[in-house]
C-alpha positions as CSV (number, residue, x, y, z in Angstrom):
1,M,100.0,197.9,-103.1
2,F,103.4,197.0,-103.8
3,K,103.0,193.3,-103.8
4,L,105.1,191.6,-106.3
5,K,106.6,195.1,-106.9
6,I,110.4,195.2,-105.2
7,P,112.4,192.4,-105.0
8,P,112.6,190.7,-101.9
9,P,116.5,190.9,-101.6
10,V,115.5,195.1,-101.5
11,Y,113.3,195.2,-98.7
12,A,116.0,192.8,-97.0
13,L,118.5,195.5,-98.0
14,S,116.3,198.1,-96.8
15,I,115.6,196.8,-93.7
16,A,119.3,196.1,-92.9
17,G,120.1,200.1,-93.7
18,L,117.0,200.9,-91.2
19,M,118.8,199.0,-88.5
20,W,122.4,200.1,-88.6
21,L,120.7,203.3,-88.2
22,L,119.0,203.1,-85.3
23,N,122.1,201.0,-84.0
24,Q,124.3,203.7,-84.9
25,Y,121.6,207.0,-83.4
26,F,119.2,204.8,-81.0
27,P,121.5,201.8,-80.0
28,L,119.4,200.4,-77.0
29,V,121.0,198.5,-74.9
30,H,124.8,197.2,-76.3
31,W,124.7,193.5,-75.3
32,L,126.8,191.7,-77.6
33,E,130.7,193.0,-78.0
34,A,133.5,191.4,-80.1
35,P,134.7,188.9,-80.8
36,W,130.7,187.6,-79.9
37,N,128.7,189.8,-82.6
38,S,130.9,187.7,-84.7
39,I,128.2,184.8,-84.1
40,G,126.0,187.1,-86.5
41,L,129.0,186.8,-89.3
42,V,128.6,182.9,-89.1
43,L,124.9,183.2,-89.5
44,M,124.9,185.1,-92.2
45,G,127.2,183.0,-93.9
46,L,124.6,180.3,-93.3
47,A,122.0,182.5,-94.3
48,L,123.6,182.9,-97.9
49,V,124.6,178.8,-98.6
50,F,120.4,178.1,-97.3
51,D,119.5,180.7,-100.1
52,L,122.0,179.8,-102.5
53,W,121.2,175.8,-101.8
54,S,117.4,176.9,-102.5
55,L,117.8,179.1,-105.7
56,V,120.0,175.6,-107.1
57,L,116.9,173.9,-106.4
58,F,114.9,176.0,-108.7
59,F,117.5,175.0,-111.4
60,K,117.6,171.7,-110.7
61,V,114.2,171.4,-112.2
62,K,114.4,174.3,-115.1
63,T,112.1,176.1,-113.6
64,T,112.3,180.3,-112.8
65,P,113.2,181.5,-109.6
66,N,112.2,185.3,-110.4
67,P,110.0,186.3,-107.0
68,M,108.5,189.3,-109.3
69,K,107.1,186.8,-111.9
70,P,105.5,183.5,-110.0
71,E,103.1,183.1,-112.7
72,K,106.2,182.1,-115.0
73,V,107.1,179.4,-112.8
74,N,106.4,175.6,-114.6
75,A,107.5,172.8,-111.8
76,L,107.0,173.4,-108.0
77,V,109.6,173.1,-106.2
78,T,109.4,170.6,-103.0
79,S,112.8,169.0,-102.0
80,G,115.5,169.9,-99.9
81,L,114.9,172.8,-97.7
82,Y,111.0,172.9,-99.3
83,Q,110.6,170.2,-97.2
84,V,110.9,172.1,-94.1
85,S,109.8,175.7,-95.6
86,R,107.6,177.0,-98.4
87,N,110.2,179.6,-98.3
88,P,113.5,178.8,-97.4
89,M,114.8,182.1,-99.5
90,Y,112.6,184.3,-97.2
91,V,113.9,182.4,-94.0
92,G,117.3,182.8,-95.4
93,L,116.8,186.7,-95.6
94,L,115.4,186.9,-92.4
95,V,118.2,184.9,-90.6
96,L,120.5,186.9,-92.7
97,L,119.2,190.2,-90.7
98,F,119.0,188.5,-87.6
99,G,122.5,187.7,-88.1
100,F,123.3,191.3,-89.2
101,S,121.3,192.4,-86.2
102,L,123.7,189.9,-83.9
103,W,126.9,192.1,-85.5
104,L,126.0,195.4,-84.8
105,G,124.9,194.2,-80.8
106,S,122.4,196.2,-79.9
107,V,119.0,195.5,-79.4
108,T,117.3,198.1,-81.7
109,P,118.3,195.9,-85.0
110,F,116.3,193.2,-83.4
111,L,112.9,195.6,-83.0
112,L,112.8,195.8,-87.2
113,L,112.7,192.1,-88.1
114,P,108.9,191.5,-87.4
115,L,108.7,194.5,-90.0
116,F,110.4,192.3,-92.5
117,V,108.3,189.2,-92.0
118,F,105.1,191.3,-92.3
119,L,106.7,193.0,-95.5
120,I,107.7,190.1,-96.7
121,T,104.4,187.9,-95.9
122,T,101.5,190.6,-97.3
123,Q,103.8,192.3,-100.2
124,Q,105.6,188.4,-101.7
125,I,104.8,185.4,-99.8
126,K,100.8,185.8,-100.3
127,P,100.4,187.0,-103.6
128,E,103.1,184.2,-104.4
129,E,100.6,182.1,-103.0
130,A,97.8,183.2,-104.8
131,V,99.4,182.5,-107.9
132,L,101.1,179.1,-107.3
133,T,97.4,177.7,-106.0
134,K,96.0,179.1,-109.9
135,V,99.4,177.4,-111.6
136,F,99.3,174.0,-110.2
137,G,95.8,173.8,-107.7
138,K,95.7,170.8,-105.6
139,E,99.5,169.4,-106.0
140,Y,100.4,172.7,-104.5
141,L,97.3,172.8,-102.1
142,E,98.4,169.8,-100.7
143,Y,102.0,170.9,-100.5
144,K,100.9,173.8,-98.4
145,A,98.8,171.9,-95.9
146,Q,102.3,169.6,-95.0
147,V,104.9,172.3,-95.4
148,R,104.5,175.8,-93.4
149,R,105.2,179.0,-94.3
150,W,108.2,179.7,-92.7
151,L,109.1,177.0,-90.1
């Protein structure tokens, strides 16, 4: 339905907003108090570095990182974090949300992490994979066989 129509950061921001609302109005066990919840800020910072590093790899091979137009890609990025995950930018967004959950401190926000994984997998990753298979054929299928979708 929304496949390749909503930018992945919009999904992440929407989930983060829902996490905040659930934490404010329906907090389950509040288990992480300050200053320990600052671990979440550290994770969020690391996630942003990973996302930026992944983005730089696209520019390095002079191809588009636009997740809305995967058909415009002209090179397959398989170096750096792409040797560990086919989708390190989405892993970065997930880690960012995980860090935000830690920072909020209650259990409730964690309940939305599987929803983010489901939405990104069905609405972004699988459609991207279909396009990349069409564009790169055997090269992408071999890469796909060697590197996991998430981690």
